[in-house]
C-alpha positions, 0 to 999 in steps of 0.5 A, a space after each residue: 148529822 153532817 151527812 144530812 146537812 149536806 142536803 141543806 147547802 147551796 153548793 150541793 144543789 148548784 152542783 146537782 143542777 149542773 150535773 143534771 143539765 146535760 142529762 136533761 138535754 139528752 133525756 128530752 132527746 131520747 123521749 122525743 125519739 121513743 114517743 115517735 116509736 123509735 128507740 135510739 141506743 145511739 145516744 152515747 155516741 151522739 153525745 160524744 159527737 156533740 161534745 167534740 163538735 161544739 168544743 172544736 168549733 169554739 177552739 177553731 175560732 167560732 162563737 159559743 152559740 155557733 158551737 151549740 149549733 154545730 153540735 146540734 147539727 152533727 147530732 141531727 145528721 147521725 139521727 137521720 142515719 139512725 132514722 133511715 136505717 130503722 124507719 124506712 128500712 126497718 132494721 133492728 133498732 137495738 143493733 142499729 143504735 149500738 152501731 151508731 154509738 160505735 160509729 159516732 164514738 170511733 169517728 170522733 176519736 179518729 177526727 180528734 187525732 186527725 185534726 190534733 195529731 201533736 196534742 198531748 193534753 186537751 186544749 182549753 177553750 173559754 166556756 160559758 160563764 154563770 149568769 146570775 139573774 138579778 134578785 132571784 139569784 139571791 134567794 137562799 139555796 134555791 137562788 144560786 142553784 137555779 138562777 146563777 147557772 150558765 146559759 145552757 142550764 137555763 136552756 135545758 129547763 126551757 127545753 123541757 117546757 118547750 118539749 112538753 108544749 109541743 108534744 101536748 099542745 100542738 098538732 105536730 106533737 099530737 102526730 109524734 105521739 100518734 106514730 108512737 101509738 098507732 101509726 096506721 091511724 096517722 097514715 089514714 089521716 094522710 100524714 107520712 109516718 116515715 117523715 114524722 119518725 125520722 124528723 123526731 129522731 133527728 130533732 131528738 138526736 140534736 138535743 142529745 148532742 147539745 147535752 154532750 156539748 154542755 160538758 165541753 162548753 159549760 161544765 168543762 173547757 176541753 174535750 177528752 176521751 170517755 167524757 160521756 162516761 155512760 150518761 147516755 145509758 142513764 138518760 134511756 133509763 130516765 125516760 122510762 123513769 119519767 113514764 115518757 113524760 117531760 116533767 117526770 123525766 126532768 125530776 128523774 134527771 135532777 134526782 140522779 144528779 143529786 145522788 151523784 153530787 151527794 156521793 162526792 160529798 159523802 166521801 169527804 164526810 166519811 174520811 176514807 173509811 168506806 171504799 170510794 167505789 161504794 160511793 161511785 156505785 151509790 147513785 146508780 143503785 139508788 136510780 135502779 131502785 127508783 126505776 123498779 118502783 116507777 117502771 112497773 106503772 109506766 105506760 110505754 108507747 105501744 108502737 115503740 120498736 115496731 117497724 111500720 111499712 106504708 099500707 100496713 094495718 
């Protein structure tokens, strides 16, 4: 009974939304890339770059929002590199993406050691503080979870709505979806497939980096190695879980975060009877099961991972 009561506490849902926030940013970024026909396996490294760029900007004296911008810019630069290698050059998106992850991660760690050679423990910054929305934050359970979070969490939910609106309500979104489905038809309309895909990858990578920056500027207050801890790979699975739709991908991110928050509290309830590794494994196992159920009915972009050269039919 005590294990079930966890689900009815405000602290549980506050933690779940906080854990989901970086996943939401990165999942929306990956969704944009894949909607345009480009698989971005560089997400893990790009999130690492964003985490470091945002944190170091603030540590060096910049404002918090300047740190968010710096993270987005750094992510966009690696996105352009990935886009250049995979779109006009047509290189393998799998190999290039893994290469971007290795390059971005290694460059981040090298830069950290170069700029802070004498540091033994990660320096701390003043992160974003929770901002309670008057009235709404007082609603039982839902209020603290949704309306007493940091500004970046609010921005994550706004991002979902913005991505959905752009993809389904604007000409740019229509072009992005079209290059992921039938790029030759887009070219026939006089639109550059290369420009659309590279722009989508750059924009998506910027969001991935902001997801990384959330960890150092909102969830924690410092940067440390391996802090992304596989979140990027989870986001790739969440895109599939969401059938390449922003709303469903948002629900998937919250579901995984709830599994993660639940396993931490479940460890306390069992009192160490069950090995903690079982609980650490639990959110991933449940996510895989959910992915198996949903992915069988998912309709993926038809031109995903298929290089396109101008003039092809």
